[in-house]
VMD Tcl script that draws the C-alpha trace (Angstrom):
set ca {
  {-14.68 -7.34 -38.87}
  {-12.92 -7.10 -35.49}
  {-10.26 -4.38 -35.37}
  {-7.21 -4.94 -33.16}
  {-4.27 -2.60 -32.60}
  {-1.12 -3.75 -30.81}
  {1.39 -1.14 -29.65}
  {4.78 -2.65 -30.39}
  {7.58 -3.05 -32.90}
  {6.04 -4.65 -36.02}
  {9.40 -6.26 -36.77}
  {9.52 -8.12 -33.45}
  {9.47 -11.85 -34.25}
  {7.49 -12.53 -31.06}
  {4.45 -11.03 -32.78}
  {4.60 -13.56 -35.64}
  {1.72 -15.70 -34.21}
  {-0.56 -12.65 -34.47}
  {-0.12 -12.63 -38.22}
  {-1.94 -15.98 -38.37}
  {-5.14 -14.61 -36.84}
  {-8.42 -15.31 -38.70}
  {-9.13 -13.15 -41.74}
  {-12.08 -11.46 -40.03}
  {-9.64 -9.72 -37.64}
  {-8.05 -6.53 -38.91}
  {-4.69 -6.31 -37.13}
  {-2.32 -3.37 -36.83}
  {1.02 -3.69 -35.03}
  {2.76 -0.35 -34.75}
  {4.87 1.92 -32.59}
  {4.47 4.85 -35.01}
  {2.23 7.45 -33.40}
  {1.07 8.75 -36.79}
  {-0.30 5.27 -37.56}
  {-1.68 4.99 -34.03}
  {-3.66 8.21 -34.45}
  {-5.47 6.64 -37.41}
  {-5.81 3.03 -36.21}
  {-6.70 3.30 -32.53}
  {-9.92 5.35 -32.82}
  {-11.31 2.52 -35.01}
  {-10.10 -0.34 -32.78}
  {-12.28 -2.70 -30.79}
  {-9.22 -4.05 -28.97}
  {-6.12 -2.16 -27.88}
  {-3.10 -4.11 -26.63}
  {0.30 -2.85 -25.51}
  {3.48 -4.81 -26.09}
  {5.90 -5.29 -23.22}
  {8.36 -2.70 -24.54}
  {5.79 -0.11 -25.60}
  {4.34 1.18 -22.34}
  {5.57 4.72 -23.01}
  {3.08 5.08 -25.85}
  {0.12 4.23 -23.68}
  {-0.51 7.62 -22.07}
  {-0.67 9.27 -25.51}
  {-2.75 6.47 -27.01}
  {-5.44 5.65 -24.46}
  {-7.38 8.93 -24.96}
  {-7.82 7.90 -28.61}
  {-9.35 4.50 -27.74}
  {-12.95 5.68 -27.60}
  {-14.32 2.63 -29.41}
  {-12.27 -0.04 -27.62}
  {-14.19 -2.53 -25.50}
  {-11.12 -4.44 -24.29}
  {-7.65 -3.28 -23.23}
  {-4.75 -5.71 -22.79}
  {-1.18 -5.58 -21.52}
  {0.85 -8.34 -23.17}
  {3.30 -8.24 -20.27}
  {2.51 -8.61 -16.57}
  {3.24 -5.24 -14.97}
  {0.49 -2.66 -15.40}
  {1.56 0.10 -13.01}
  {2.74 2.37 -15.84}
  {-0.51 1.83 -17.74}
  {-2.88 2.76 -14.93}
  {-3.25 6.41 -15.86}
  {-6.43 8.25 -14.81}
  {-7.69 7.77 -18.40}
  {-7.14 4.01 -18.20}
  {-8.86 3.71 -14.84}
  {-11.82 5.74 -16.08}
  {-12.06 3.82 -19.37}
  {-15.13 1.53 -19.37}
  {-13.30 -1.35 -21.08}
  {-11.81 -4.12 -18.93}
  {-8.02 -4.34 -18.73}
  {-6.32 -7.74 -18.81}
  {-2.67 -8.74 -18.74}
  {-0.29 -11.65 -19.29}
  {-0.24 -12.61 -15.63}
  {1.72 -15.79 -15.00}
  {3.30 -16.19 -18.44}
  {6.82 -15.50 -17.15}
  {6.50 -17.45 -13.91}
  {8.62 -20.47 -14.91}
  {11.86 -18.69 -15.90}
  {11.51 -16.40 -12.86}
  {11.09 -19.46 -10.65}
  {14.19 -20.97 -12.26}
  {16.18 -17.76 -11.69}
  {15.14 -17.67 -8.05}
  {16.53 -21.14 -7.41}
  {19.65 -20.29 -9.43}
  {20.30 -17.37 -7.08}
  {19.71 -19.55 -4.03}
  {22.30 -22.01 -5.35}
  {24.66 -19.15 -6.20}
  {24.76 -18.04 -2.58}
  {24.43 -21.52 -1.03}
  {27.63 -22.67 -2.76}
  {29.29 -19.26 -2.25}
  {29.94 -18.79 -5.95}
  {31.30 -15.26 -5.40}
  {34.10 -16.83 -3.36}
  {34.67 -19.54 -5.97}
  {34.99 -16.95 -8.73}
  {37.15 -14.66 -6.60}
  {39.55 -17.49 -5.79}
  {39.67 -18.51 -9.46}
  {40.41 -14.91 -10.49}
  {43.23 -14.74 -7.92}
  {44.61 -18.22 -8.75}
  {44.07 -19.03 -5.08}
  {43.40 -22.62 -4.01}
  {41.58 -22.74 -0.67}
  {39.00 -25.48 -0.07}
  {35.98 -24.46 1.99}
  {32.62 -25.82 3.13}
  {29.37 -24.36 1.75}
  {26.01 -24.56 3.54}
  {23.96 -25.93 0.59}
  {20.19 -25.39 0.49}
  {18.77 -28.68 1.78}
  {16.88 -27.94 4.98}
  {16.89 -24.19 4.37}
  {13.75 -22.05 4.33}
  {12.47 -19.93 1.46}
  {10.00 -17.20 2.45}
  {7.88 -15.91 -0.42}
  {6.33 -12.45 -0.35}
  {3.58 -12.62 -2.96}
  {2.50 -16.21 -3.57}
  {1.10 -15.77 -7.06}
  {2.30 -17.34 -10.30}
  {5.97 -16.48 -9.77}
  {6.01 -17.41 -6.09}
  {4.31 -20.73 -6.70}
  {6.70 -21.55 -9.56}
  {9.66 -20.83 -7.27}
  {8.15 -23.04 -4.57}
  {7.67 -25.90 -7.03}
  {11.31 -25.69 -8.06}
  {12.79 -25.26 -4.59}
  {10.93 -28.06 -2.80}
  {12.76 -30.92 -4.58}
  {16.00 -29.52 -3.11}
  {14.62 -30.15 0.37}
  {13.73 -26.49 0.95}
  {10.98 -25.54 3.40}
  {8.48 -23.04 1.93}
  {6.78 -20.17 3.75}
  {4.48 -17.74 1.96}
  {2.83 -14.42 2.67}
  {-0.68 -13.88 1.31}
  {-3.19 -11.11 1.89}
  {-6.21 -13.29 1.18}
  {-7.31 -16.33 3.09}
  {-6.26 -19.52 1.35}
  {-6.72 -23.23 1.69}
  {-3.71 -25.41 2.34}
  {-1.34 -25.77 -0.59}
  {0.94 -28.80 -1.06}
  {3.75 -26.50 -2.16}
  {3.73 -24.47 1.06}
  {4.62 -25.57 4.58}
  {3.16 -22.48 6.26}
  {1.23 -19.38 5.22}
  {1.61 -16.03 6.98}
  {-0.83 -13.14 7.14}
  {0.54 -9.65 6.36}
  {0.65 -8.66 10.03}
  {3.05 -11.58 10.60}
  {5.42 -10.58 7.83}
  {8.33 -9.91 10.18}
  {7.99 -13.45 11.52}
  {8.37 -14.78 7.98}
  {11.42 -12.56 7.44}
  {13.02 -13.72 10.69}
  {12.45 -17.42 9.92}
  {13.66 -17.48 6.31}
  {17.14 -18.17 4.97}
  {16.10 -16.89 1.55}
  {13.35 -14.36 0.88}
  {11.73 -14.01 -2.52}
  {9.90 -10.77 -3.30}
  {7.50 -11.42 -6.19}
  {4.58 -9.11 -5.47}
  {3.33 -6.53 -7.99}
  {3.84 -2.82 -7.36}
  {0.76 -1.11 -5.94}
  {0.28 1.75 -3.48}
  {-0.01 -0.90 -0.75}
  {3.17 -2.78 -1.70}
  {5.46 0.19 -2.32}
  {8.06 0.03 0.46}
  {6.45 -3.12 1.84}
  {9.90 -4.49 2.67}
  {11.17 -1.60 4.75}
  {13.63 -0.98 7.56}
  {11.74 -3.11 10.12}
  {11.43 -6.06 7.77}
  {15.09 -5.92 6.70}
  {16.13 -5.65 10.35}
  {14.12 -8.80 11.11}
  {16.14 -10.87 8.63}
  {18.77 -13.36 9.73}
  {22.35 -12.16 9.40}
  {23.07 -14.94 6.90}
  {19.83 -14.46 4.92}
  {19.61 -13.51 1.25}
  {16.83 -11.46 -0.35}
  {15.81 -12.01 -3.99}
  {13.61 -9.52 -5.87}
  {11.94 -10.41 -9.16}
  {8.79 -8.34 -8.57}
  {9.26 -4.59 -8.67}
  {12.14 -2.53 -7.27}
  {10.15 -0.05 -5.15}
  {8.59 -2.88 -3.12}
  {11.89 -2.90 -1.20}
  {13.24 0.21 0.52}
  {16.44 0.30 -1.54}
  {18.47 2.71 0.65}
  {17.75 0.58 3.74}
  {18.66 -2.56 1.82}
  {21.96 -1.03 0.71}
  {22.75 -0.08 4.31}
  {22.10 -3.65 5.46}
  {24.26 -5.08 2.67}
  {27.12 -2.67 3.31}
  {27.13 -3.30 7.05}
  {26.86 -7.08 6.77}
  {23.53 -7.08 8.59}
  {22.33 -9.55 5.92}
  {24.34 -11.91 3.74}
  {23.33 -10.79 0.29}
  {20.80 -9.86 -2.36}
  {19.94 -10.90 -5.91}
  {18.07 -8.09 -7.66}
  {16.49 -8.30 -11.09}
  {14.50 -5.10 -10.48}
  {15.51 -1.76 -8.99}
  {14.02 1.52 -7.79}
  {15.33 3.22 -10.91}
  {15.92 1.40 -14.17}
  {18.44 1.44 -15.72}
  {20.31 1.30 -12.43}
  {22.39 4.51 -12.19}
  {26.14 4.03 -12.53}
  {26.52 5.79 -9.18}
  {24.53 3.12 -7.31}
  {26.52 1.21 -4.67}
  {24.70 -1.95 -5.74}
  {27.03 -2.30 -8.75}
  {30.12 -2.78 -6.63}
  {28.87 -4.57 -3.53}
  {30.47 -8.05 -3.47}
  {27.40 -9.63 -1.86}
  {24.95 -8.47 -4.55}
  {23.89 -9.89 -7.91}
  {22.52 -7.19 -10.22}
  {20.48 -8.39 -13.21}
  {19.12 -5.83 -15.74}
  {15.45 -6.84 -15.42}
  {16.05 -9.86 -17.63}
  {15.52 -12.83 -15.33}
  {12.55 -13.92 -17.45}
  {14.27 -13.26 -20.79}
  {14.81 -16.82 -21.89}
  {14.90 -17.62 -25.58}
  {11.68 -16.49 -27.32}
  {10.35 -15.39 -23.95}
  {7.62 -13.10 -25.33}
  {5.92 -15.78 -27.37}
  {3.95 -17.30 -24.44}
  {2.69 -13.80 -23.60}
  {1.53 -13.29 -27.18}
  {-0.10 -16.73 -27.18}
  {-1.89 -15.80 -23.94}
  {-3.26 -12.72 -25.71}
  {-4.41 -14.83 -28.66}
  {-6.24 -17.23 -26.35}
  {-8.00 -14.33 -24.67}
  {-8.79 -12.82 -28.07}
  {-10.59 -16.03 -29.01}
  {-12.62 -15.77 -25.81}
  {-13.43 -12.16 -26.65}
  {-14.62 -13.12 -30.14}
  {-16.91 -15.80 -28.69}
  {-18.31 -13.52 -26.00}
  {-16.76 -15.64 -23.23}
  {-15.43 -14.15 -19.98}
  {-11.90 -12.80 -20.32}
  {-9.07 -14.22 -18.22}
  {-6.51 -12.27 -16.17}
  {-8.72 -9.24 -15.57}
  {-6.84 -6.49 -13.74}
  {-8.43 -4.65 -10.85}
  {-7.62 -1.13 -12.03}
  {-7.97 0.32 -8.56}
  {-5.98 -2.38 -6.76}
  {-3.27 -2.18 -9.40}
  {-2.97 -5.87 -10.35}
}
mol new
graphics top color blue
foreach p $ca { graphics top sphere $p radius 0.5 }
foreach p [lrange $ca 0 end-1] q [lrange $ca 1 end] { graphics top cylinder $p $q radius 0.2 }
display resetview
């Protein structure tokens, strides 16, 4: 009998596929710490649901028997406590499962700014008829900081619009049909200076915190737009706000922030050249189900003794 505990709301319909697991798997789905205290010490597998990260720090010390840890979502920065890093079990995640809706949202934001939808909506609100010419996105350049699952999905969606794709990658890579030019990290400012739209889709690690800082923002074109679907602290938010307020850059579309929920006092709420999304760019209908299915596929590999997919480097942070 394989014992699996999932930290999450047992009433969440996204977990329904787990209830069809083979009978030789004893499954517990719970966010009740009293149940956790009984179930987790007996569990071979411990998984955390995307909305249950706060339970992890209290739970991981109990997982003495677990030989596999899994994050059903993608981000693991909140889970990488000293106890998790020291735990001998591998940690995996749902890397890539949300890449398609995030790629869609990226292109939606590019189109939003390319057709100056803020102006369209403002003129509609004011009953003001004033035709104007928009730049469109054909022939524009999208620079991608973090060419993983999300970045590649955005590239796939943007290229049919005639968009040129640049991408920043730390590791050496072979040519990719989706990318016109790769940049090494030391050439990041060149990518920023060349791009009309910049997508930030890198995970949050000690190395990426503040990666897009004052120098990088200053390198951007005056009519450039930055889009962040990765993690808020990757961008120096105060410097970004300064650039947006002064008109040093055209705009920003932010699905993630330094602090979430975004404080009511933040200038980002009222800046006319900013789109604020409450960390929901990947929340399409039934969006958690692919992440749960990814976990089930990995669980089958675990049962068969096959190598697990999406193993997280606990020290690198992704």
